[in-house]
N, C-alpha and C positions, 0 to 999 in steps of 0.2 A: 480437440484443443492441443496445441503444441505444448510439450512439456516445459520448454524454455520460452517464456514470453518476453524476455529481455531483447529489445531490438538490436542491441550491440553484441549479442552472443556470438554470432558468426564471425564478427571482426576480431574477437579476442579468444575464440575457442581453441586455437592452436598454441597459445602462449603457455610456457612452462612456469608454473608457480611453485615448483618443488622446493625452492630455497626461500620462499616468501616468509616473512616474519609476521607474527600477529601484531595488531595495532598496539597492544599493551607493551610490546617490547621496544617501541619507539616512543620515547616520552613526549615529543612534540605532537605526534599523532594521537596519543592517548589523551593528552590535554584537550586537543581540538575536538575529539569525539565526546569527551565529557562535557564540554561546553555546548556542542551542537547536537549531540545525540538525542537525548530526550525519549528514547524508546528502549523497551526491555523485551528480551526474548522470553516468550512463555509458551506453554503447551496447553491448549484447551480442546475440549471435545465439542463438536458442533454437529447438529443433525445433518444427515446426508443431503436432505432436500434444501436446507439452508445453504450449505456449502455449494451445492450445484447451482443455486440461484446466483450467488456472488461470482462464481467462476464464469457462468454464462454472461452475466452483466459485464464482467471485466473483459471478456472476449469481444463483446459487442462494442464497448467503448474504447478498447485498446489500452486499458489500464491493468492493474494488478488486483486480484481478488482480495489480497490482504489489505491493500490500501482502502478498498471499498468497505471492508469490514471495519477497519479502524475509523473511517469517516462516520459510519453508522453508529459506532459506539460513542464517538465524540458528540454526535448530535443528541444521542440519548442522555449522555452525561450533562449536556447543557440544557436539558429539559425540552428539547425540540421534539414535537410529535411528527408523525408522518404528515398529518394535515398541515402543520406549520411549514414543512419542507415543500409540500405541493403548492401551498399558497404563495410562498416566496418564489418558487420556480415559475408559476403562472404570471405573477406580477412582473418578473424579469422578462419573460417572453413577450408579454403584452406591451412593454415599453420599447421593444426593438422596432425600428422603422421598417 
């Protein structure tokens, strides 16, 4: 797996951000982030097998493993079971022409 899964990485890899300011130093950006952000940086410990599963799934789908973990946590918080997700996916697939 590529260490950098961002498709735009190569395009911006050579830019120099040495003089960049944090968002908190620019009031308009800080306000926008506060309004739109909605995420918190945390540190958690996850089983190696679980992490490997999400990384493999992310590589297969072209997404990010952290996004997949977040979606799984959202589904759990909303009370969705794996069976619910499978049923919904099957219904959606069966409706396609």
